[in-house]
TISE-809053 format. One record per residue (C-alpha): residue number from 1; residue in three letters; x, y negated, z. Coordinates in Angstrom, 2 decimals. Example, Ala and Ser with C-alpha at 12.3 -4.5 7.8 and 13.67 -1.06 7.14 Angstrom:
<nodes>
   n res      c1      c2      c3
   1 ALA   12.30    4.50    7.80
   2 SER   13.67    1.06    7.14
</nodes>
This chain:
<nodes>
   n res      c1      c2      c3
   1 MET  149.63  -89.16   87.61
   2 ASP  149.65  -88.81   91.39
   3 PRO  146.90  -86.41   92.62
   4 LEU  146.11  -88.79   95.47
   5 ALA  145.42  -91.57   92.99
   6 LEU  143.16  -89.27   90.98
   7 GLY  141.16  -88.50   94.13
   8 TYR  140.68  -92.19   94.79
   9 ILE  139.70  -92.86   91.17
  10 ALA  137.18  -90.00   91.22
  11 ALA  135.71  -91.24   94.51
  12 GLY  135.43  -94.78   93.16
  13 LEU  133.76  -93.66   89.95
  14 GLY  131.40  -91.40   91.87
  15 ALA  130.40  -94.20   94.24
  16 GLY  129.77  -96.51   91.27
  17 ILE  127.59  -93.94   89.53
  18 VAL  125.63  -93.34   92.75
  19 ALA  125.04  -97.07   93.21
  20 LEU  123.99  -97.47   89.58
  21 GLY  121.56  -94.56   89.81
  22 ALA  120.02  -95.81   93.04
  23 GLY  119.64  -99.31   91.63
  24 LEU  117.96  -98.04   88.47
  25 GLY  115.68  -95.75   90.46
  26 ILE  114.55  -98.46   92.86
  27 GLY  114.10 -100.90   89.97
  28 ARG  111.82  -98.50   88.11
  29 LEU  109.96  -97.74   91.33
  30 ALA  109.34 -101.43   92.04
  31 ALA  108.24 -102.10   88.45
  32 ALA  105.73  -99.26   88.58
  33 ALA  104.44 -100.40   91.99
  34 LEU  103.98 -103.97   90.79
  35 GLU  102.15 -102.77   87.69
  36 GLY   99.91 -100.54   89.81
  37 SER   99.17 -103.42   92.19
  38 ALA   98.32 -105.68   89.27
  39 ARG   95.93 -103.11   87.82
  40 GLN   94.26 -102.29   91.16
  41 PRO   94.74 -105.12   93.67
  42 GLU   92.56 -103.37   96.25
  43 ALA   95.10 -100.50   96.44
  44 ALA   98.12 -102.80   96.91
  45 GLY   98.64 -101.84  100.56
  46 ASP   98.76  -98.11   99.84
  47 ILE  100.99  -98.64   96.83
  48 ARG  103.38 -100.80   98.87
  49 THR  103.60  -98.20  101.64
  50 THR  104.31  -95.42   99.16
  51 MET  106.90  -97.57   97.40
  52 ILE  108.76  -98.32  100.63
  53 ILE  108.86  -94.63  101.57
  54 ALA  110.12  -93.66   98.11
  55 ALA  112.75  -96.43   98.16
  56 ALA  114.00  -95.19  101.54
  57 LEU  114.34  -91.67  100.14
  58 ILE  116.27  -92.98   97.13
  59 GLU  118.58  -94.93   99.45
  60 GLY  119.08  -91.78  101.51
  61 VAL  120.24  -89.88   98.44
  62 ALA  122.55  -92.78   97.53
  63 LEU  124.03  -92.77  101.04
  64 PHE  124.60  -89.02  100.81
  65 GLY  126.41  -89.52   97.48
  66 LEU  128.55  -92.25   98.99
  67 VAL  129.52  -90.00  101.90
  68 VAL  130.49  -87.25   99.45
  69 CYS  132.68  -89.73   97.55
  70 ILE  134.37  -90.89  100.74
  71 LEU  135.05  -87.27  101.72
  72 MET  136.50  -86.66   98.25
  73 ALA  138.89  -89.55   98.74
  74 LEU  139.91  -88.39  102.20
  75 ARG  140.45  -84.79  101.14
  76 ALA  142.56  -85.65   98.09
  77 PRO  145.74  -83.54   97.97
  78 ILE  148.72  -85.26   99.55
  79 GLY  152.17  -84.81   98.09
  80 ALA  151.16  -82.15   95.56
</nodes>
């Protein structure tokens, strides 16, 4: 198989895994935040703020993974 094609396949699989992981992480985060808000409605504002900060950090890691995958695709060996 062409090494360039393998680089593109690896980058695509990596980007898919990153997106799946970020989606699962944010889903679990939101579920826990909703459960915490239901148990203690008076703390809902603090829980929401913490959830938004954590979701932004998860998205940052996902963006970093996506950039790594794009770099993998661009640095795939050509003509080897």
